N, C-alpha and C positions, 0 to 999 in steps of 0.2 A: 380381492377387495370388492365389496359391493359398490355399485354405482349410486351416486347421490344425484337426485334430479336437479336439472338446471335451475328450476324455480326455487327449490329449497336451498340450494347452495347460494344463489344470489340474494335470497332473503336474509340468510345468515350473515353474509359478508357485508351487505349494505348497512348493517347496524354499526359497523366499525368506523371510527373517525380518528384521524391522526392528530395528536396534540403537537402542533407545530412549534409552539413556544418551548415546550420541554425538549423536543427533539433537537432544535437548534442549540439549546443550552448544553445538552449532552454532547453535541458536536464540538464543544470546546476541548473535550478530551482528545478527539482526533485532530483538532487544530494543533495541539502541542506535539502529537506524534509525527505528523507529516512535516511540521516545521523542523523538528530535530533531524529527521531522516533526509530531508532535502539538503540541509547544510552538510550533514555527515557524508552522504553518498556523492555529493558534488565535489567536495574539497578533499576528503581524506584519501581517495585513491591517488590523487596528484601529489599530496603530501608524501605518501608512501613511495611513489615513483621517485621523487627527488631524494628522499632519504636513502633508499636502497641503491640508487645510482652513486651516491656519495660513499656509502658504506662499502660497496663492492667495486668501486672504481670503474663503473660502467659508463660508457658514453651514449649508448643507444637506449632509448626508452623501452623498446620492445624486449630487450634482454632481461628486464626486471619485472615485466608484467605478470609472469607466472608467480613471482613472490608477492606482488600486490594482490593477485587473485587468491593466493593461499591465505594471506592475512585477512582479507575480506571474508573468505570462506570460514575461517576459524571463528570469526564473529558470529556468523550465521549458524555454525555448528553449536555454539553455546546457546543461541536462541532456540534452536531445535530442541534442546534439552530443557531449557528453562521455561519456555512458553506454556507447554502442557502442565508443568509443575505448578506454576503460579495460577493457571486456570483452575486446576482442581482445588488448590488451596483456597482460592477466593470463593469457589462454590460452597465450601464447607465453613467459611468464616462467618462468625456472628459477632457484631460489635455495635455500639451505639451509633457509629458512623455508617453502618451498612457492611456488606460483604466485599464490595469492590473499592470503596473510597480509601481505606487505609493503605492499600497497595499503590493507588494512584498518587496519593500525597507524598509518601515516602520516596517512591521511585522518581517522581518529578523533581523533588527537592535535591536529591543526590545528583541526578543528571544535570540539573541547572548549575550546580556548584562545579562539577568536574568538566563540563563541556568547554568552557573558555580556556582551559589549560591545554587542550589539544594543540591549538596553534602556537601557544607559548613554547611548548617543548619542540615543535617543529622549527620555529624560528631559531631556537638554540641548537638546531641540528642534532637533537637528542632522540634517536630512534626508540630506545627503550622507554623513555618517558612518554613519547607520543603513543606508543602501543599500549602502555599501562592506562593512560587516560581514556583511550578508545575502549579498552576492556571494561573499565568502571562504568562508563556511559552505557555500554551495551547491556551489561548485567542489570542495571537498575532501570533501563528503558524497558527491558523484558518484564520487570516487576510490575510496571504500570500499563504496558501495552495491552496485554490480554484482558485484564479487568476493565480497562477503559473501553475497549471495543465491546465487551460483553454487556456494558450498561444499556446499550440500545435494545437488544432483544430481551433484556431483563424487564423492560418497561413498555414493550411494544408487542401487540398481538401479531401472530404469524402472518396474516394476510397483508399487514401494513409494513412489513419489514423491508421490502425492496424500496418502497417510497421513502421510508425513514432512513435507510442506508444511503440513499442518494443525497439527502440533506446532510447527513453526517460527513459524507465524503466531500461535499461542497465546502463545508466548514474546514475540513482538513486541507483542501487545496488553497483556501484563503491563507492558511498558515504557511503552506509551502510557497505561496506567492510573496509573502513578506520576506522570506529568506531569499527568494530569487531576485527580487528587486534590490535588496541590499547587496547581493552578489554582483549586480550590474554596476553598482556605484563603486564598490571596492573590489577591483578586478584581480583575480589570482594570477593571471598570465602577466599582468603588469608587475606584480610583486616579484615574479620569477625572472623578470627582465626579458620576456619573450618579445615585447614590442617596446617602442620608444614614445608612445603617445602620451603617457603620463609618467615621465622619468622620476617624479617626486615620490611615486608609489613603490619604486624598486627597493626591496628589502625594508620597507616601512612596516613594522609589525602591526600597526593599526589597520593596514589594508586587509590582513587576514584575521585579525582579532575581532573587529567590530561585528562581522556576521555571526560569530559564535556568541558574543555578548548579547546581541539582539535576540538571538534564538533562546538563550537562557532566560532573559527577562520576559519574553512573550510566553514561554512555557510556564513560568511561575504565575503570570497573570491568568492564563487559561485554567490552571489548576485551582486558583483562588476563586474564580468565577464559578467553576463547577462545584466547589465545596460549599459556597454560600447559597447556591440556588437549587442544587439537587439533593434532597433529603431522601436517601435510598429507602430506609425502612418505612417511612410515611407513604411514599409513592407506591412501593410494593404492595402495601395493604389496599391502597385506593384502586389499583388496576387488577387486583386478584381475580375478580369475576370476569373481567374482559379477557384476561390472559387465558382463563379456562375455556372460554368460548372460542378463542383463537385456535386452541388445540383441535377443536372439532372440525375445522375447515382447512387443515394443513394440506400441503402438497407432497407429503411423504408418499413413497411408493406403497407403503402399507400403513396408512395413518391411524388405523385402529390399534396398532401395536406400539405407538409412541407413548410410553408411560415412564414413571419415575424410576422404578427399580428393575424392571424386567430387561432381559437381553434383547438386542435388536433382531428383527426378523431377517431372513435371508434376503428378501427384496430390498429392505432398507439398507442393509449392510452392503449389498451389491451397488446400490445407488450411491452410497457414501464413498466407496472405493473408487468408482468411476469419476466422481466429481473431484476427489483428491488427486487422482492420477492426472486428469486433465489440467488441474490447477498447477501441479508440479511442472508440467511442460510449458504452460504459458508464463510461469514465473521464471523458468529457465531462459526464455526469450527476453522477457521484460527486464529482469534484473541483470542479465548479461549485457544488454545495451546500457542500462542505467549505470552500472558499475564503471564502465569504460567510456561513457559518452564524453566526459570532459577531456579525457586523454585523447580520444578520437578526434575531437575538434582541435585541440592544441597541437598535438604531435603529428596528425595525419593531414588535416586541412590547413594547418598553419594559421588557424583562426584564434580569436580571443575567447577567453572563458566567458566574456559577456555574451558572446554568441550562443554559448551553451545555455545561459540564463534565458535568453530570448526564446530558444527552442523549448525550454521547460515551460515558459509562460504560454507560448502558442499551444503546446500540448495541454496545459492546464485549462485554457479557454475551451478547447474541445472536450476536455474531461467534464467541465462544469455543465456543458450542454448534455453530455451523456448521463451524468448523474441526475440532472433535472428531469430527464425524459425516460430514463431506464425503468423506473418503477411503473410509469404509466404504460409504456410499451409492454412490459411484462404482464400487466393486468389484462391486456388484450390478447397476446399470443402466448403467454407463459414464459417463465424464467428460462427454460431450456433454450427455446428458439431465440430469445433475446440475446443470450450469451453466444449462441452460434452465429448470430448476425454480427455481434461485436468481434468475435474471433475472425470471422471471414473477412470483414472489412479491413481489419488490421493486417491480416495475412496478405491481402491484395496490395496494401500500401507498401509492405516490405518487399514484395516481388517487384514493384515499380522502383523501389530504392536500389535493388540489385541491378535491374536493367539500366537505369539512368547512371549508376556508378560506372558501369563498364561500357556505356555508349557515349554519354555526354561528359562524364567525369567531373573533375573539380579544377578550378583555376583561381589564381590570386590567393589572397589571404583571408577569405571570408567564406561563410557557409552559403551555398547556393540557395536561391529562393525555393526551388522545388523540394528541398529537404525540409523546409518549414511546413510546406503543404502536407508532406508525408507525416510529419510530427503531429499536425492538427488532426488528421484522420486517425492516426494511432491513438491520440488522446480520446476522441469520441468512442472509438471501438473498444478500447480496453476499459473505459469507464462503464460501458454497458455490461461488460463481463464482471467487473468488481462489484458493481452495485447489486447484482443478483446472485453471485456465487456464494457469498457468505450467508445470506438468508436461506439458500438451498441447504446448506450444511446444518444450520441450527434448526431448520424445519424438521429434522430427523430426530430431535431429542425433546425432552420435557424441560420445563423451566429450571429444574434442579440440576441439569447437566449442561447448561449453556456455557459455563466456563470451560468445562472439559472439551466440548465440541468446538469451541473457539480455539482451544489448544490444538485440536486435530487440524483445523483449517490452517492455522499458522505453522504447524509442524510441516505440512506439505510445502508451504511456500518457503519456509526456511531451509528445508532439505534441498530445494531447488537452488536457493541462494547460497547454500554451502557448496554445491556442486559446480554451478555455472561459472563463477569467477576462475576456478582452478582450470576447468576445461578450456575456457577462452584464453587464459594466460598461457597454457601449454600449446594451444594452437598458434598463438602469436610467436611462440619461441621456435616453432618448427620451420625448417628450411623452405623458402619459397612462399611462406604465408605472411601476409601483411594485414593492415587494418581493414582492408576490404572484405575480410572474412566476417566482420561483425553482422551485416545484414543477412548474409547467407546462413550463418549459424542461427540467428533469430527466426528466420523463415522456416527452417527445418523443424525447430522446436515447436513453433506455433502450428505448423501443419499436423504434427503428431497430436497436439492438444485438441485441435478441432476434430480430428478423426475419432479420438476417444469419446468426445462428448456426444457423438451420434449414438453411442451405445447406452446412454442414460435414458431410462424410461421417462417419457413425457407424460406426466400425470395431470397436467393442466388442460382441462377440456372445456372449461367454461370461463366466461368473462367475469371479472371481479367488479362488483358494484360498490361504489364508495359514495359517501355523502358528497353533495356538490355545493358549490358556492360558499356562502358565509357559514352554512350549516357545518361544513367540514372543518372550519377553523376553530377548533376547541382550544382556547388559550388559557384555560384554568390551570392554576398551579398544581 
């Protein structure tokens, strides 16, 4: 690949300016996504634990975690198949609403209707009904997830995508925060009778129903805001020239070979596979912890599910910091080294988690303060990873293949999320293994991910020049 002069590259890039108003509005799509998954991932594993214990007459929670893992993995296996399909379909869709919006609207509506029925069936101790509602939610969430995520790169030139992705993720975490705060008020462990702090909540269906209802309502509102403000076809025409110029300054390993119809070059294909492999292992770590976190707190630390919510909020605060700064850092040192820094800091926090678990340990019925610190560092570190990894993937394709490459990105994450709950569930079933395996498992997966990322070619050799001050705030529709 021929080297482009620093002066020429910076001159080209300095002409780009991010439309903050439009980017924040697109973020409402991700607002709905994280809102849904925050409630789903926090509550459903515990629902399944209690249902499986009842169905198979088990007293120990560890005896059924492998079944919980299998069920959560089957969800992700379906996503592994569906996400690329809906990505490719939306790439080829042409409608008066645009190519992504039809999928977003239909998927959101069906999810919003089905979502509140999950706790209804759980309350009735109906395992089949709970699983059926979870399956419906998952299928239609996959219908809108890929197209919703693809909206940002559809309308954002390549040099600005890390910064835009940071804004999108902040909007998503605001959605997750809504769900988390509601979960702190309506406490799952109180419903299960694990504590006696609020006995009126024991077996009160509204304790578990309200978080799901709030999630459904906010999902619908986010979709309505998106529909009323983002006119896909109109915006696509407006940004066509700017998108074309963005192709000229991409960070692909072989940027001259990123075109609409041609096959990927060996350099770009190798870069893609390394990114996806590293992504697979960091999601093995992240989702492994996320799937079993509430159970870890309730059954291992004898804590309240409200403590899980506080941990999520602490991590979310760290994530917002990372999302706000990740694009800026990447413009200085490149996306690769920003991701390596995020992986490295998270890896160190997990190592401290292991050390403190086996030295200081846990006491009482609450989460220790040091675990909140680790969760904050993890939030900052992994947000630096997420804000830059997706733009690195769609950097390797043209605007006509964004949905397909978004599918590749989520296929890698869903493959990990299909594998990791089963592996962890089986580990917890093994003789002599207990909940303390959680940080050890995550540390090993994250170490592999970090090692893989060092093999990715660092093509970022110059600083990115952006418009500064008020000039950068293009708020035109």
